[in-house]
MARBA-3410 file (N, C-alpha, C, O; in Angstrom, 1 decimal):
143
-31.6,3.6,42.5,-31.3,4.6,41.5,-29.8,4.9,41.5,-29.2,5.0,40.4 ~ -29.2,5.2,42.6,-27.8,5.6,42.7,-26.9,4.4,42.3,-25.9,4.7,41.7 ~ -27.4,3.2,42.5,-26.6,2.0,42.1,-26.6,2.0,40.5,-25.5,1.6,40.0 ~ -27.7,2.3,39.9,-27.7,2.3,38.4,-26.8,3.4,37.8,-26.1,3.1,36.9 ~ -26.8,4.6,38.4,-26.0,5.7,37.9,-24.5,5.3,38.1,-23.7,5.5,37.3
-24.2,4.7,39.3,-22.9,4.3,39.6,-22.4,3.2,38.6,-21.2,3.2,38.2 ~ -23.3,2.3,38.3,-22.9,1.2,37.3,-22.6,1.8,35.9,-21.7,1.4,35.3 ~ -23.4,2.8,35.5,-23.2,3.4,34.2,-21.9,4.2,34.2,-21.1,4.1,33.3 ~ -21.6,4.9,35.3,-20.4,5.6,35.5,-19.2,4.6,35.4,-18.2,4.9,34.7 ~ -19.3,3.5,36.1,-18.2,2.5,36.0,-18.0,2.0,34.6,-16.8,1.8,34.2
-19.1,1.7,33.9,-19.0,1.2,32.5,-18.2,2.2,31.6,-17.3,1.8,30.9 ~ -18.6,3.5,31.7,-17.9,4.5,30.9,-16.4,4.6,31.3,-15.5,4.8,30.4 ~ -16.1,4.6,32.6,-14.7,4.6,33.0,-13.9,3.4,32.5,-12.8,3.6,32.1 ~ -14.5,2.3,32.6,-13.9,1.1,32.1,-13.6,1.1,30.6,-12.5,0.8,30.1 ~ -14.6,1.6,29.9,-14.5,1.7,28.4,-13.4,2.7,28.1,-12.6,2.4,27.2
-13.4,3.9,28.8,-12.3,4.9,28.5,-11.0,4.3,28.8,-10.0,4.5,28.1 ~ -10.8,3.6,29.9,-9.5,3.0,30.3,-9.1,2.0,29.3,-7.9,1.9,29.0 ~ -10.0,1.2,28.8,-9.7,0.2,27.8,-9.1,0.9,26.5,-8.1,0.4,26.0 ~ -9.7,2.0,26.0,-9.3,2.7,24.9,-7.9,3.3,25.1,-7.0,3.2,24.2 ~ -7.7,3.8,26.3,-6.4,4.5,26.6,-5.3,3.4,26.7,-4.2,3.6,26.3
-5.6,2.3,27.3,-4.6,1.3,27.6,-4.1,0.6,26.3,-3.0,0.0,26.3 ~ -4.9,0.6,25.2,-4.5,-0.1,24.0,-3.3,0.6,23.4,-2.4,-0.1,22.9 ~ -3.2,1.9,23.5,-2.0,2.6,23.0,-1.8,2.5,21.5,-0.6,2.6,21.1 ~ -2.8,2.1,20.7,-2.6,1.9,19.3,-3.8,2.5,18.6,-4.9,2.3,19.0 ~ -3.5,3.2,17.5,-4.5,3.7,16.7,-5.1,2.6,15.8,-4.3,1.8,15.3
-6.4,2.6,15.5,-7.0,1.6,14.6,-6.3,1.7,13.3,-6.1,2.7,12.7 ~ -6.0,0.5,12.7,-5.3,0.4,11.4,-3.8,0.6,11.5,-3.2,0.4,10.4 ~ -3.2,0.9,12.6,-1.8,1.1,12.7,-1.2,-0.3,13.0,-1.7,-1.1,13.8 ~ -0.1,-0.6,12.3,0.6,-1.8,12.5,2.0,-1.5,13.1,2.7,-0.7,12.6 ~ 2.4,-2.3,14.2,3.6,-2.0,14.8,4.8,-2.6,14.1,5.9,-2.2,14.3
4.6,-3.6,13.2,5.7,-4.3,12.5,5.7,-4.0,11.1,6.4,-4.7,10.3 ~ 5.0,-2.9,10.6,4.9,-2.6,9.2,6.3,-2.2,8.6,6.7,-2.7,7.6 ~ 6.9,-1.2,9.3,8.1,-0.6,8.8,9.0,-0.2,9.9,8.5,0.1,11.0 ~ 10.3,-0.4,9.7,11.2,0.0,10.7,11.1,1.5,10.9,10.7,2.3,10.0 ~ 11.4,2.0,12.1,11.3,3.4,12.4,12.3,4.2,11.6,13.4,3.8,11.5
11.8,5.3,11.0,12.6,6.1,10.2,12.7,7.5,10.8,11.6,8.1,11.2 ~ 13.9,8.0,10.9,14.0,9.4,11.5,13.5,10.4,10.5,14.0,10.4,9.3 ~ 12.6,11.2,10.9,12.0,12.2,10.1,12.9,13.5,10.1,13.2,14.0,11.2 ~ 13.4,13.8,8.9,14.2,15.0,8.8,13.4,16.2,8.3,12.1,16.0,8.1 ~ 14.0,17.3,7.9,13.3,18.4,7.4,13.0,18.2,5.9,12.4,19.1,5.3
13.6,17.2,5.3,13.4,16.9,3.9,12.1,16.4,3.5,11.2,16.2,4.3 ~ 11.9,16.1,2.2,10.7,15.5,1.7,11.1,14.2,0.9,12.1,14.1,0.3 ~ 10.1,13.3,0.9,10.3,12.1,0.0,9.5,12.3,-1.2,8.4,12.8,-1.2 ~ 10.1,11.9,-2.4,9.4,12.1,-3.7,9.6,10.7,-4.4,10.7,10.3,-4.6 ~ 8.4,10.2,-4.7,8.4,8.9,-5.5,8.3,9.2,-6.9,7.4,10.0,-7.4
9.2,8.7,-7.7,9.3,8.9,-9.2,9.4,7.6,-9.9,10.3,6.9,-9.8 ~ 8.3,7.3,-10.7,8.3,6.1,-11.5,8.9,6.4,-12.9,8.8,7.4,-13.5 ~ 9.6,5.4,-13.4,10.1,5.4,-14.8,8.9,5.4,-15.7,8.8,6.2,-16.7 ~ 7.9,4.5,-15.4,6.6,4.5,-16.1,5.6,4.0,-15.1,5.9,3.1,-14.2 ~ 4.4,4.4,-15.2,3.3,4.0,-14.3,2.2,3.2,-15.0,1.2,2.9,-14.4
2.4,3.0,-16.3,1.4,2.3,-17.1,2.2,1.5,-18.2,3.1,2.0,-18.8 ~ 1.8,0.2,-18.4,2.4,-0.6,-19.4,1.4,-1.5,-20.0,0.5,-2.1,-19.3 ~ 1.4,-1.7,-21.3,0.6,-2.6,-22.1,1.3,-3.8,-22.4,2.4,-3.8,-23.1 ~ 0.9,-5.0,-21.8,1.6,-6.2,-22.0,1.1,-7.0,-23.2,1.5,-8.2,-23.4 ~ 0.2,-6.4,-24.0,-0.2,-7.1,-25.2,-1.3,-8.2,-25.0,-2.1,-8.1,-24.0
-1.3,-9.2,-25.9,-2.3,-10.2,-25.9,-1.7,-11.5,-25.2,-0.6,-11.9,-25.5 ~ -2.5,-12.1,-24.3,-2.1,-13.3,-23.7,-3.3,-14.3,-23.8,-4.4,-14.0,-24.1 ~ -3.0,-15.6,-23.5,-4.0,-16.6,-23.5,-4.7,-16.7,-22.2,-4.1,-16.5,-21.2 ~ -6.0,-17.1,-22.3,-6.8,-17.3,-21.1,-6.1,-18.3,-20.1,-5.6,-19.3,-20.6 ~ -6.0,-17.9,-18.9,-5.3,-18.8,-17.9,-3.8,-18.5,-17.7,-3.2,-19.0,-16.7
-3.2,-17.7,-18.6,-1.8,-17.4,-18.5,-1.6,-16.4,-17.3,-2.4,-15.5,-17.0 ~ -0.4,-16.5,-16.7,0.0,-15.6,-15.6,1.1,-14.7,-16.1,2.1,-15.3,-16.6 ~ 0.9,-13.4,-16.1,2.0,-12.5,-16.6,2.3,-11.5,-15.4,1.6,-11.3,-14.5 ~ 3.5,-11.0,-15.5,4.0,-10.0,-14.5,4.8,-8.9,-15.2,5.3,-9.1,-16.3 ~ 4.9,-7.8,-14.5,5.7,-6.7,-14.9,6.3,-6.0,-13.7,5.6,-5.9,-12.7
7.5,-5.6,-13.8,8.2,-5.0,-12.6,8.3,-3.5,-12.9,9.0,-3.1,-13.9 ~ 7.7,-2.7,-12.1,7.8,-1.3,-12.2,8.9,-0.8,-11.3,9.0,-1.2,-10.2 ~ 9.8,0.0,-11.9,10.9,0.6,-11.1,10.6,2.0,-10.7,10.0,2.8,-11.5 ~ 11.0,2.4,-9.5,10.8,3.8,-9.1,12.0,4.2,-8.2,12.8,3.3,-7.7 ~ 12.1,5.4,-8.0,13.2,5.9,-7.1,12.7,7.0,-6.2,11.6,7.6,-6.4
13.5,7.3,-5.2,13.2,8.4,-4.2,14.1,9.5,-4.6,15.3,9.5,-4.4 ~ 13.5,10.5,-5.3,14.3,11.7,-5.7,14.3,12.8,-4.7,14.7,13.9,-5.0 ~ 13.7,12.5,-3.5,13.6,13.5,-2.5,14.9,13.6,-1.6,15.9,13.0,-1.9 ~ 14.7,14.2,-0.4,15.8,14.4,0.5,15.6,13.7,1.8,16.4,13.8,2.7 ~ 14.5,13.0,1.9,14.1,12.2,3.1,13.8,10.8,2.7,13.5,10.5,1.5
13.8,9.9,3.6,13.5,8.5,3.3,12.0,8.3,2.9,11.1,8.9,3.4 ~ 11.8,7.5,1.8,10.5,7.2,1.3,10.0,5.9,2.0,10.7,4.9,1.9 ~ 8.8,6.0,2.6,8.3,4.8,3.2,7.0,4.4,2.5,6.0,5.1,2.5 ~ 7.0,3.2,1.9,5.8,2.6,1.3,5.0,2.0,2.4,5.4,1.1,3.1 ~ 3.8,2.6,2.6,2.9,2.2,3.7,2.0,1.1,3.3,1.7,0.2,4.1
1.5,1.1,2.1,0.5,0.1,1.7,0.5,0.0,0.2,0.6,1.0,-0.6 ~ 0.3,-1.2,-0.3,0.0,-1.6,-1.7,-1.3,-2.3,-1.8,-1.4,-3.4,-1.2 ~ -2.2,-1.8,-2.6,-3.5,-2.5,-2.7,-3.9,-2.7,-4.1,-4.2,-1.8,-4.9 ~ -3.9,-4.0,-4.6,-4.3,-4.3,-5.9,-5.8,-4.1,-6.0,-6.5,-4.4,-5.0 ~ -6.3,-3.7,-7.2,-7.8,-3.5,-7.3,-8.5,-4.8,-7.6,-9.8,-4.7,-7.7
-7.9,-5.9,-7.6,-8.5,-7.2,-7.9,-7.8,-8.3,-7.2,-6.6,-8.3,-7.0 ~ -8.6,-9.4,-6.8,-8.0,-10.5,-6.2,-7.1,-11.3,-7.2,-6.4,-12.2,-6.8 ~ -7.3,-11.1,-8.5,-6.5,-11.7,-9.5,-5.1,-11.2,-9.7,-4.3,-11.7,-10.5 ~ -4.8,-10.1,-8.9,-3.5,-9.4,-9.0,-2.8,-9.5,-7.7,-3.3,-9.1,-6.7 ~ -1.5,-9.9,-7.8,-0.6,-9.9,-6.6,0.5,-8.8,-6.8,0.8,-8.4,-8.0
1.0,-8.4,-5.7,2.2,-7.4,-5.8,3.3,-7.9,-4.9,3.1,-8.4,-3.8 ~ 4.5,-7.6,-5.4,5.7,-7.8,-4.6,6.5,-6.6,-4.5,6.8,-6.0,-5.6 ~ 6.9,-6.1,-3.3,7.7,-4.9,-3.1,9.1,-5.3,-2.7,9.3,-6.1,-1.8 ~ 10.1,-4.7,-3.4,11.5,-5.1,-3.1,11.9,-4.5,-1.8,12.8,-5.2,-1.1 ~ 11.5,-3.4,-1.3,11.8,-2.8,0.0,10.8,-1.8,0.3,10.3,-1.1,-0.5
10.6,-1.6,1.7,9.6,-0.7,2.2,10.1,0.7,2.4,9.4,1.7,2.3 ~ 11.4,0.8,2.8,12.0,2.1,3.0,13.1,2.3,2.0,14.0,1.5,1.8 ~ 13.0,3.4,1.3,13.9,3.8,0.2,14.6,5.1,0.5,13.9,6.1,0.6 ~ 15.9,5.0,0.7,16.6,6.3,1.1,16.7,7.2,-0.1,16.5,6.7,-1.2 ~ 17.0,8.5,0.1,17.2,9.4,-1.0,18.2,8.9,-2.0,19.3,8.5,-1.6
17.8,8.9,-3.3,18.7,8.5,-4.4,18.6,7.0,-4.7,19.1,6.5,-5.7 ~ 18.0,6.2,-3.8,17.9,4.8,-4.0,16.7,4.4,-4.9,15.8,5.2,-5.1 ~ 16.8,3.2,-5.5,15.7,2.7,-6.4,15.1,1.5,-5.8,15.8,0.8,-4.9 ~ 13.9,1.1,-6.2,13.2,-0.1,-5.7,12.2,-0.5,-6.8,12.1,0.2,-7.8 ~ 11.6,-1.7,-6.6,10.7,-2.3,-7.6,9.4,-2.7,-7.0,9.4,-3.2,-5.8
8.4,-2.7,-7.8,7.1,-3.3,-7.4,6.7,-4.2,-8.6,6.5,-3.7,-9.7 ~ 6.6,-5.5,-8.3,6.2,-6.4,-9.3,4.7,-6.7,-9.2,4.2,-7.0,-8.2 ~ 4.0,-6.5,-10.4,2.6,-6.7,-10.5,2.4,-8.0,-11.2,2.9,-8.2,-12.4 ~ 1.7,-9.0,-10.6,1.4,-10.3,-11.2,-0.1,-10.5,-11.4,-0.8,-10.4,-10.5 ~ -0.4,-10.8,-12.7,-1.8,-10.9,-13.0,-2.1,-12.3,-13.5,-1.4,-12.8,-14.4
-3.1,-13.0,-12.9,-3.6,-14.3,-13.3,-4.9,-14.1,-14.1,-5.9,-13.7,-13.6 ~ -4.8,-14.5,-15.4,-5.9,-14.2,-16.3,-7.0,-15.2,-16.3,-8.0,-15.1,-17.0 ~ -6.9,-16.2,-15.4,-8.0,-17.2,-15.3,-9.3,-16.6,-14.9,-9.4,-15.9,-13.9 ~ -10.3,-16.8,-15.7,-11.6,-16.2,-15.5,-11.8,-14.8,-16.1,-12.9,-14.2,-16.0 ~ -10.8,-14.3,-16.8,-10.9,-13.0,-17.4,-10.8,-13.1,-19.0,-10.1,-14.0,-19.5
-11.6,-12.3,-19.7,-11.5,-12.3,-21.1,-11.5,-10.8,-21.6,-12.1,-9.9,-20.9 ~ -10.9,-10.6,-22.7,-10.9,-9.2,-23.3,-9.9,-8.3,-22.7,-9.0,-8.8,-22.1 ~ -10.1,-7.0,-23.0,-9.1,-6.0,-22.5,-9.3,-5.8,-21.0,-10.4,-5.5,-20.5 ~ -8.2,-6.0,-20.3,-8.2,-5.9,-18.8,-7.2,-4.8,-18.4,-6.0,-4.8,-18.8 ~ -7.6,-3.9,-17.5,-6.7,-3.0,-16.8,-6.7,-3.3,-15.4,-7.7,-3.3,-14.7
-5.5,-3.6,-14.8,-5.3,-3.9,-13.4,-4.4,-2.9,-12.8,-3.2,-2.7,-13.2 ~ -4.9,-2.3,-11.7,-4.1,-1.2,-11.1,-3.7,-1.6,-9.6,-4.4,-2.5,-9.0 ~ -2.7,-1.0,-9.1,-2.2,-1.2,-7.8,-2.1,0.2,-7.2,-1.4,1.1,-7.7 ~ -2.8,0.5,-6.1,-2.7,1.8,-5.4,-1.6,1.7,-4.4,-1.4,0.7,-3.6 ~ -0.8,2.8,-4.4,0.4,2.9,-3.5,0.2,4.0,-2.6,-0.1,5.2,-3.0
0.3,3.8,-1.3,0.3,4.8,-0.2,1.7,4.9,0.4,2.3,3.9,0.8 ~ 2.2,6.2,0.5,3.5,6.4,1.0,3.5,7.7,1.8,2.5,8.4,1.9 ~ 4.7,8.1,2.3,4.9,9.4,2.9,5.4,10.4,1.9,5.9,11.5,2.3 ~ 5.3,10.1,0.6,5.8,11.0,-0.4,5.0,12.3,-0.5,3.9,12.4,0.1 ~ 5.5,13.3,-1.2,4.8,14.6,-1.3,3.5,14.3,-2.0,2.5,15.0,-1.8
3.4,13.3,-2.9,2.1,12.8,-3.5,1.9,11.5,-2.8,2.4,10.4,-3.3 ~ 1.1,11.4,-1.7,1.0,10.2,-0.9,0.2,9.1,-1.5,0.4,7.9,-1.1 ~ -0.6,9.3,-2.5,-1.3,8.3,-3.2,-1.0,8.3,-4.7,-1.1,9.3,-5.4 ~ -0.5,7.1,-5.2,-0.2,6.9,-6.6,-0.8,5.6,-7.0,-1.2,4.8,-6.2 ~ -0.8,5.4,-8.3,-1.2,4.1,-8.8,-0.3,3.7,-10.0,0.2,4.5,-10.7
-0.2,2.4,-10.2,0.5,1.8,-11.4,-0.5,0.9,-12.0,-1.3,0.2,-11.3 ~ -0.4,0.7,-13.4,-1.5,0.0,-14.1,-0.8,-0.9,-15.2,0.1,-0.4,-15.9 ~ -1.3,-2.1,-15.3,-1.0,-2.9,-16.5,-2.2,-3.1,-17.3,-3.3,-3.1,-16.8 ~ -2.0,-3.3,-18.6,-3.1,-3.6,-19.5,-2.8,-4.9,-20.2,-1.7,-5.0,-20.7 ~ -3.7,-5.8,-20.3,-3.6,-7.0,-21.1,-4.8,-7.3,-21.9,-5.9,-6.9,-21.5
-4.7,-8.0,-23.0,-5.9,-8.4,-23.8,-5.9,-10.0,-23.7,-5.0,-10.6,-24.1 ~ -6.9,-10.5,-23.0,-7.0,-12.0,-22.7,-7.9,-12.6,-23.8,-9.0,-12.2,-24.0 ~ -7.3,-13.6,-24.5,-8.0,-14.3,-25.6,-8.1,-15.8,-25.2,-8.8,-16.5,-26.0
END
């Protein structure tokens, strides 16, 4: 009986040591973004426009639109994640860290193969801004 209790104790100790030794929170990436010194300021993401209608396109056509935004805050803006709502949509980010007063771009690329009719494709943006979750959307009519 003592051997069984001791074995369970060792299992829990080993599991605890394994979690501690990892030194990394689940979902955290060490190479995502360069380290940014946090000041007392705030980062504010401001888009010129967050929705655009690209009109009518032919089935199978690939279209793109570049959304411009700026950091109007007083601290560096760090784009943590960009998630398109569909596998038919790709995104390209010009830079992950935007200093106060700087501008950057997010290009949204939509492949209309397999889609028909009015389509709304969004990209969710996660950052350290005062509004940490934002989205941008394109609309196209596929014929």
